N, C-alpha and C positions, 0 to 999 in steps of 0.2 A: 561518404556518411557515418557517423559517430555517433554511435550506442548513446541512452540517456540515461543514467539512475534513477528516478525517482526515491529520496532517499527520506520516511518520515521516522519519525522519533514519537515518541508515546506511552505513555501509562493507562495498566487501565483501571478501573473504578475499585474500591474495595469490594470486596467481598463478590466478585464476577468467575464463574466460572468459565478457566483456560481451556478447560477441553470444549462447551460451548461458543465460547471465543471466538479458537481455534474453525469450529462446524461452518462458524458464520463466516468466515475470512474462509474456509474454502469452496464455498457454497458461490458465497462474491465472485472469487476469486473462476471459476467453474463455470459462472454463467453469466456473467456480466463483462468481468477485464479481462478473461482470454478472447474474448470478441471486440476490441476494442481495436482499433487499427490504429499498428506500429508496436501492438502489445507483444511480446519477446518473452517476459518471466517472473515469478512474484516469489523471492522466500519473506521470510520471516524469521525472524534473531531476538535471540532475548537474552539479557544480560540481567540479575535478579530480579526486581521489578522493571525494566527499563524493557524494551521492546520497540524492536524495528522492522518496518516493512521496506524491502530495497525491492524495487519494481522497475525491470528493463523493457523501456519504451527504442525503436529504429531510431528515430528522434528528438529531438526536444517539444516540438509542438506535438506532439504527440502523447508524451509525458504530461505538459499543460494542461493538453485539451482537456485529458480525464480527470484531473486532478483540479480545476477550477470546476468543471459542470459540476453548476446549481442548482440540476432540473430531479428533480422528486426520485431515490430509489430504494427501495424497499429495502433490497439486498444489503445495499448499501448505510441505509438509518439501521440497520439492526445489528451490523457489524459496528458501527458505532456507537452504538447506544450500551457496549461494553466498555468503553473506551474514554479518557479522563480528557478532554475536549482542549482543556488548557494548557497541555502537559505538551499536545503537538507539536513537532518545528519538523518545516517541511522545507528539503533541497534538493535540488539539480545540483547533476552531475553526469558533465561528461567522460567518457571512458576514451580515454587518452592509450593505453596501454594496457594487454589483459596478457594477464600468465599461465599456462597452464601445464 
């Protein structure tokens, strides 16, 4: 079974509080994402004004199911309220090898 990374890059809206954004992300992770089938972990990366969510799942089907879910979710809506949605880029990567 090949693990999958859901890799989403984006920028935050002008003037939003990074602290508030990170609190919304943590709440979304703890109360929703971490309960999804196949979820392993979520890392948030930042370089200047570009953010990346690197979410690891057991299988690509798990990642696609979560990313493509269109049911309203108040936690996700709050999280996305901080993001310039037109800046989002979504990719799926399989983990071929991991070094520690």
